[in-house]
C-alpha positions in Angstrom: 0.0 0.0 0.0 1.3 3.4 -1.0 1.9 6.2 1.5 -1.0 8.2 0.0 -3.4 5.3 0.4 -2.2 4.8 3.9 -2.9 8.5 4.8 -6.3 8.4 3.1 -7.3 5.2 4.8 -9.3 2.4 3.4 -11.6 3.2 0.5 -14.6 2.0 2.4 -14.0 4.5 5.2 -13.3 7.4 2.8 -16.7 9.2 3.4 -16.4 8.9 7.2 -12.8 10.2 7.1 -13.8 13.3 5.0 -16.5 14.2 7.5 -14.1 13.9 10.4 -11.6 16.0 8.5 -14.1 18.8 7.9 -15.1 18.8 11.6 -11.5 19.1 12.7 -11.0 21.9 10.2 -14.0 23.8 11.7 -12.7 23.4 15.2 -9.3 24.6 14.1 -10.8 27.7 12.4 -12.8 28.5 15.5 -9.7 28.4 17.7 -7.9 30.7 15.3 -10.8 33.3 15.4 -10.8 33.2 19.1 -7.1 33.7 19.2 -7.3 36.6 16.7 -10.0 38.3 18.7 -8.0 37.9 21.9 -4.9 39.4 20.2 -6.9 42.3 18.9 -8.5 43.0 22.3 -5.1 42.9 23.9 -3.6 45.2 21.3 -6.5 47.6 21.8 -6.0 47.7 25.6 -2.3 48.2 25.2 -3.0 51.2 22.8 -5.5 52.7 25.2 -3.2 52.3 28.2 -0.4 54.0 26.2 -2.6 56.9 25.3 -3.7 57.4 28.9 -0.2 57.3 30.2 1.0 60.0 27.8 0.4 63.6 29.3 -1.9 65.9 27.4 -1.7 69.7 27.5 -5.5 70.1 27.5 -6.1 67.5 30.3 -5.2 67.9 34.0 -4.2 64.5 35.5 -4.6 63.6 39.1 -1.3 62.0 40.4 -3.2 60.0 43.0 -5.6 58.4 40.6 -4.4 55.3 38.9 -7.7 54.3 37.3 -7.1 54.1 33.5 -10.8 54.2 32.8 -11.2 57.9 33.7 -12.9 60.1 31.0 -10.2 62.7 30.5 -12.3 64.7 28.0 -14.9 65.1 30.8 -12.1 66.2 33.1 -11.1 68.9 30.6 -14.7 70.1 30.3 -15.1 70.3 34.0 -11.9 72.3 34.3 -13.1 74.8 31.7 -16.4 75.2 33.4 -14.8 75.7 36.8 -12.5 78.4 35.2 -15.5 80.2 33.7 -17.3 80.1 37.0 -14.3 81.5 38.8 -13.9 84.4 36.3 -17.6 85.3 36.6 -17.3 85.3 40.4 -14.2 87.5 40.2 -15.9 89.9 37.8 -19.0 90.2 40.1 -16.8 90.8 43.2 -14.8 93.5 41.3 -18.1 95.3 40.3 -19.3 95.0 43.9 -16.0 96.4 45.2 -16.2 99.3 42.8 -19.7 100.2 44.1 -18.8 99.7 47.7 -16.2 102.3 48.8 -14.4 102.3 52.1 -16.9 102.7 55.0 -20.0 102.0 52.9 -22.6 99.5 54.2 -25.5 97.7 52.4 -27.9 100.5 53.4 -25.7 103.2 51.9 -25.4 101.1 48.7 -29.2 100.8 48.4 -29.5 104.5 49.0 -27.0 105.2 46.2 -29.0 103.0 43.8 -32.2 105.0 44.7 -30.4 108.3 44.2 -29.1 107.1 40.8 -32.6 106.2 39.7 -34.0 109.5 41.0 -31.2 111.4 39.1 -32.0 109.5 35.9 -35.7 110.4 36.2 -34.8 114.1 36.9 -32.5 114.1 33.8 -35.3 112.8 31.7 -37.6 115.5 33.0 -35.1 118.1 32.4 -35.0 117.3 28.7 -38.2 119.2 28.3 -36.5 122.4 29.5 -34.2 122.6 26.5 -36.5 124.3 24.1 -35.9 124.2 20.3 -37.1 127.8 20.1 -36.3 131.3 21.4 -38.3 132.8 24.2 -36.8 136.3 24.6 -39.6 138.3 22.9 -42.9 136.9 24.0 -46.5 137.9 23.2 -48.2 137.3 26.5 -51.7 135.8 26.7 -54.3 138.7 26.5 -58.0 138.2 26.6 -59.7 139.5 23.5 -56.3 140.4 21.9 -53.9 137.5 21.3 -55.9 135.6 18.7 -54.4 134.2 15.5 -54.4 137.4 13.5 -52.7 139.4 16.3 -50.1 136.7 16.9 -49.2 136.6 13.2 -48.8 140.4 13.2 -46.5 140.3 16.2 -44.4 137.6 14.7 -44.0 139.8 11.6 -42.4 142.5 13.8 -40.0 140.2 15.8 -42.0 138.2 18.3 -40.2 134.8 18.9 -42.9 133.1 20.9 -46.7 133.7 21.3 -49.4 132.5 23.7 -53.1 131.9 22.9 -55.7 133.7 25.0 -56.8 131.8 28.1 -59.0 128.8 27.3 -61.0 126.7 29.8 -59.6 123.2 29.7 -62.9 121.7 30.8 -64.8 123.5 28.1 -62.2 122.7 25.5 -62.4 119.0 26.2 -66.2 119.1 26.1 -66.4 121.0 22.7 -63.7 118.8 21.2 -65.7 115.7 21.9 -68.5 117.0 19.6 -66.2 117.2 16.6 -67.1 115.1 13.6 -64.1 112.7 13.5 -65.2 111.3 10.1 -64.6 114.7 8.5 -60.9 115.1 7.7 -61.4 118.9 7.2 -62.5 119.3 10.7 -59.5 119.5 13.0 -58.5 120.9 16.4 -56.5 123.6 14.6 -59.4 125.0 12.5 -62.6 124.1 14.4 -62.6 127.3 16.5 -62.9 125.3 19.8 -62.9 128.0 22.6 -61.9 130.4 19.7 -58.7 128.4 19.2 -57.3 128.6 15.7 -53.8 128.2 14.3 -51.8 127.6 11.1 -48.3 126.2 10.4 -46.9 129.8 10.3 -48.1 130.4 13.8 -45.2 128.7 15.5 -43.7 128.4 18.1 -47.0 128.5 20.0 -48.0 128.1 23.6 -51.6 126.9 24.3 -52.8 128.7 27.4 -55.4 126.9 29.6 -57.1 127.6 32.9 -57.9 124.5 34.9 -59.0 123.2 38.3 -59.2 119.5 37.3 -56.0 117.5 36.6 -57.7 115.1 34.2 -59.4 117.8 32.1 -56.1 119.7 31.9 -54.2 116.6 30.8 -56.9 115.8 28.1 -56.9 119.3 26.7 -53.1 119.3 26.6 -53.1 116.0 24.7 -55.6 117.4 22.1 -53.6 120.5 21.2 -50.1 118.8 21.5 -49.8 118.2 17.7 -50.4 121.9 16.8 -48.4 123.7 19.5 -45.0 123.7 21.1 -45.8 124.0 24.9 -48.8 124.0 27.2 -49.3 126.7 29.8 -51.3 126.6 33.0 -52.9 129.9 34.1 -52.4 130.6 37.8 -52.4 134.4 37.4 -55.8 135.5 36.2 -57.2 138.1 38.6 -60.7 138.5 37.0 -63.7 137.9 39.1 -64.9 135.2 36.8 -61.7 133.3 37.9 -62.9 133.7 41.5 -66.4 132.4 40.7 -65.0 129.5 38.6 -62.2 128.9 41.1 -59.2 129.0 38.8 -56.3 131.4 37.9 -54.6 133.3 40.8 -57.4 132.1 43.1 -55.7 128.7 43.2 -52.5 130.1 44.7 -53.6 129.7 48.3 -52.1 127.0 50.5 -55.5 125.1 50.6 -55.2 124.4 46.9 -51.5 123.8 46.7 -51.8 120.0 46.2 -54.5 120.4 43.6 -52.2 122.8 41.6 -49.3 120.4 41.8 -51.5 117.5 40.7 -52.6 119.5 37.7 -49.0 120.2 36.6 -48.0 116.6 37.2 -50.9 115.3 35.2 -50.2 117.6 32.2 -46.5 116.8 32.3 -47.1 113.1 32.2 -49.7 113.3 29.4 -47.6 115.1 26.7 -44.1 115.1 25.4 -43.9 118.9 25.0 -43.0 121.3 27.9 -45.5 122.4 30.5 -45.3 126.1 31.4 -47.0 127.8 34.4 -47.9 131.4 34.8 -48.3 132.7 38.4 -48.4 135.9 40.5 -46.4 136.9 43.5 -47.4 135.5 46.8 -47.5 137.5 50.1 -43.7 137.0 50.7 -40.7 136.3 48.4 -40.0 133.2 50.4 -43.5 131.8 49.7 -43.1 132.6 46.0 -39.8 130.8 45.9 -41.2 127.8 47.6 -44.1 127.6 45.1 -41.7 127.8 42.2 -39.6 125.0 43.5 -42.7 122.9 44.0 -44.0 123.6 40.5 -40.6 122.7 39.0 -40.5 119.4 41.0 -44.1 118.6 39.8 -43.0 118.8 36.2 -43.1 122.4 35.1 -40.4 123.3 32.5 -40.8 127.1 32.7 -42.5 129.6 35.0 -43.7 133.1 34.1 -44.1 135.4 37.0 -46.4 138.5 36.9 -44.7 140.9 39.3 -47.9 141.8 41.2 -49.6 140.0 44.1 -52.3 137.5 43.6 -55.7 139.0 43.3 -58.3 139.3 46.0 -62.0 139.8 45.7 -61.9 143.2 47.3 -59.2 144.4 44.8 -57.6 146.6 47.6 -54.4 146.3 49.5 -52.0 143.5 48.5 -54.4 142.2 45.9 -54.8 145.4 44.0 -54.2 145.3 40.2 -52.7 148.8 39.9 -49.1 149.9 40.6 -45.8 148.9 39.0 -44.7 145.3 38.9 -42.2 144.3 41.6 -39.5 143.0 39.4 -37.0 142.9 42.2 -38.9 140.0 43.8 -38.8 138.1 40.5 -35.0 138.7 40.4 -34.8 137.0 43.9 -36.8 134.0 42.7 -34.4 133.7 39.7 -31.4 133.9 42.0 -32.8 130.9 43.9 -33.2 128.9 40.7 -30.3 129.9 38.4 -30.6 127.0 36.1 -34.4 127.1 35.6 -36.2 129.3 33.0 -38.0 132.2 34.7 -39.9 134.7 32.6 -40.5 138.2 34.1 -43.9 139.7 33.2 -44.9 143.3 33.9 -43.5 146.8 33.4 -42.5 146.0 29.8 -42.5 149.4 27.9 -39.8 148.9 25.2 -38.9 146.2 22.8 -35.4 145.9 24.3 
């Protein structure tokens, strides 16, 4: 028997031998796959261990931690987050240190914040005092005289600012409510409400109202705001009709002081144009100065002072309408308010 026949075995057992040979080959292949996978896993672990052992500039290693399964990318992110938090804290402390000077406590800091808010509010209010028009040569409000035609004539000869005649704010609001809003030709400027008329050439213009009701004054101011440059509250009218209607200079008593301040405040809050106030002298200079400061704080942007005392029903003594205006008292008021516009009214006999 040849060697080949001896290896192959007897011919009768050839089929059985082939099956056994195939089975041994499968087992051998399976062992090889297992060994290959083991080698790959071992190589992978070795590569991973080598990467962890190498120091990285972006990762902070803990010398006491020997665990190779640490997520070093997470460590880097945590370190960055901690650094950002620390910077925010330092910035906040620096800002707090700037606000808090030596010797300041929390109460003083709170007071400083309130003062800052109050100052900002005052600055916003003061914006109304910077008028975009001259007010050196003014046509004062005169009943039965300072209507549109007269104002235009005065402007032709050098007037830089003009007032309308006094109009009742309550009556103005009532008559304006009756306007036909569907008619585009019927407007506040040409409807002759309380004899009020104006045209584009009639500028700058001050709408002059009497009032004893804050809401009515605010509504009237809002109505005429588009066609004028300032709103004026009359606190100087000495006529007896003002006494009967309780307006004008008859509101200058202490009993009506809060009402007057509420009227000015309501008007100032309702419009974006300045609120002016026209008054008369009170019994003493000190009282007049106090009133002017109160009007300013309530929202007035300019005060015109007629240099005679407020009127009385008897028209005698301090309330008399005759005699020269006491301009020296107006000068003292202006001295107490150097940065506030004060208009002197009375004793004007020349253009200069």
